C-alpha positions in Angstrom: 114.8 216.3 143.7 114.5 220.1 143.4 116.4 222.7 145.4 117.4 220.4 148.3 113.9 219.0 148.6 114.2 215.3 148.6 111.7 212.5 148.5 112.5 209.6 150.9 114.0 207.6 148.1 116.3 210.4 146.9 117.2 211.3 150.4 118.2 207.8 151.4 120.2 207.3 148.2 122.0 210.6 148.7 123.0 209.7 152.2 123.7 206.0 151.6 121.2 204.8 154.0 118.0 202.7 153.5 114.6 204.3 153.4 113.8 202.1 156.3 116.5 203.9 158.3 115.1 207.3 157.4 111.6 206.1 158.5 113.1 204.8 161.8 114.8 208.2 162.5 111.5 210.0 161.6 109.5 207.7 163.9 112.0 208.3 166.7 111.7 212.0 166.4 115.2 212.6 165.1 114.0 213.9 161.7 111.0 216.2 161.0 110.3 216.1 157.3 107.8 218.5 155.8 104.5 217.4 154.3 103.7 220.2 151.9 100.2 218.7 151.1 98.7 217.1 154.1 96.8 213.9 153.3 98.9 212.6 150.4 101.5 211.0 152.7 104.6 212.2 150.9 107.4 213.6 153.1 110.1 215.9 151.9 113.6 216.1 153.3 115.9 219.1 153.2 119.6 219.9 153.3 119.2 220.5 157.0 117.8 216.9 157.3 121.0 215.7 155.5 123.2 217.5 158.1 121.1 216.0 160.9 121.5 212.4 159.6 125.3 213.0 159.2 125.4 214.1 162.8 123.2 211.2 164.0 125.6 208.7 162.3 128.6 210.4 163.8 127.1 210.3 167.3 126.0 206.7 166.8 129.6 205.8 165.8 130.7 207.3 169.1 128.2 205.0 170.9 125.6 207.7 171.9 122.2 206.2 172.5 119.2 207.4 170.4 117.8 209.1 173.5 121.1 211.0 174.0 121.2 211.9 170.3 117.6 213.3 170.4 118.6 215.4 173.4 121.7 216.7 171.6 119.6 217.6 168.5 116.9 219.2 170.6 119.3 221.3 172.7 121.1 222.6 169.5 117.7 223.8 168.3 116.9 225.6 171.6 118.2 229.2 171.5 118.5 229.3 175.3 121.0 226.4 175.2 124.6 227.4 174.9 126.1 227.0 171.5 128.8 224.5 170.8 131.4 227.3 170.8 130.2 228.5 174.2 130.3 225.0 175.5 133.9 224.4 174.3 134.9 227.8 175.8 133.5 226.7 179.1 135.4 223.4 178.9 138.6 225.3 178.2 138.0 227.5 181.3 137.2 224.4 183.4 140.4 222.7 182.2 142.4 225.8 183.2 140.8 225.7 186.7 141.5 221.9 186.9 145.1 222.4 185.9 145.6 224.9 188.7 143.9 222.5 191.2 146.2 219.7 190.1 149.2 221.9 190.8 147.9 222.9 194.2 147.1 219.2 195.0 150.6 218.2 193.9 152.1 220.4 196.5 149.6 219.3 199.2 150.1 215.6 198.3 153.5 215.3 199.8 152.0 213.8 203.0 149.3 211.7 201.3 149.5 208.0 200.6 151.3 207.4 197.4 149.1 204.4 196.5 145.9 206.4 197.0 147.2 209.3 195.0 148.3 207.0 192.2 144.8 205.5 192.0 143.1 208.8 191.9 145.5 210.3 189.4 145.2 207.2 187.2 141.4 207.6 187.1 141.6 211.3 186.4 144.1 210.6 183.6 141.8 208.1 182.0 138.9 210.6 182.0 141.1 213.3 180.6 142.4 211.0 177.9 138.8 210.3 176.9 138.0 214.0 176.8 141.1 214.7 174.7 140.1 211.9 172.2 136.6 213.5 171.8 138.1 216.9 171.3 140.6 215.6 168.7 137.7 213.9 166.8 135.7 217.1 166.9 138.6 219.1 165.5 139.2 216.5 162.7 135.5 216.6 161.7 135.4 220.4 161.5 135.6 221.8 158.0 138.7 224.0 157.4 138.0 227.7 157.0 
């Protein structure tokens, strides 16, 4: 291993996964190792590949499918796609708008069926709780400055 240039064996040992797992991710298009000398069959993995595998494992732990993971990885490589920071800023603005709509609805709901409102509010709360859990996990996984 030299300068973050790993063979498949070194790469798999460094990440604590099997070479078979690395091959699987490569065949599925999740990893794109370099082949410095075409024809010899050796692949070389980089530090960026290490970060990709760590992200893949995190997303798998959160029950994302391999197709969804591939889409996430591809979108983060596309400069036309909003960055994670931009996406989170948009979520924060959407949550502000949602908060205002909830307040407006609360005022208008005085005449609505309590049972129907409770069912809708319960569903919304479940979705909001799921979103909050994802955001908390994201914050916990971020390195401190």
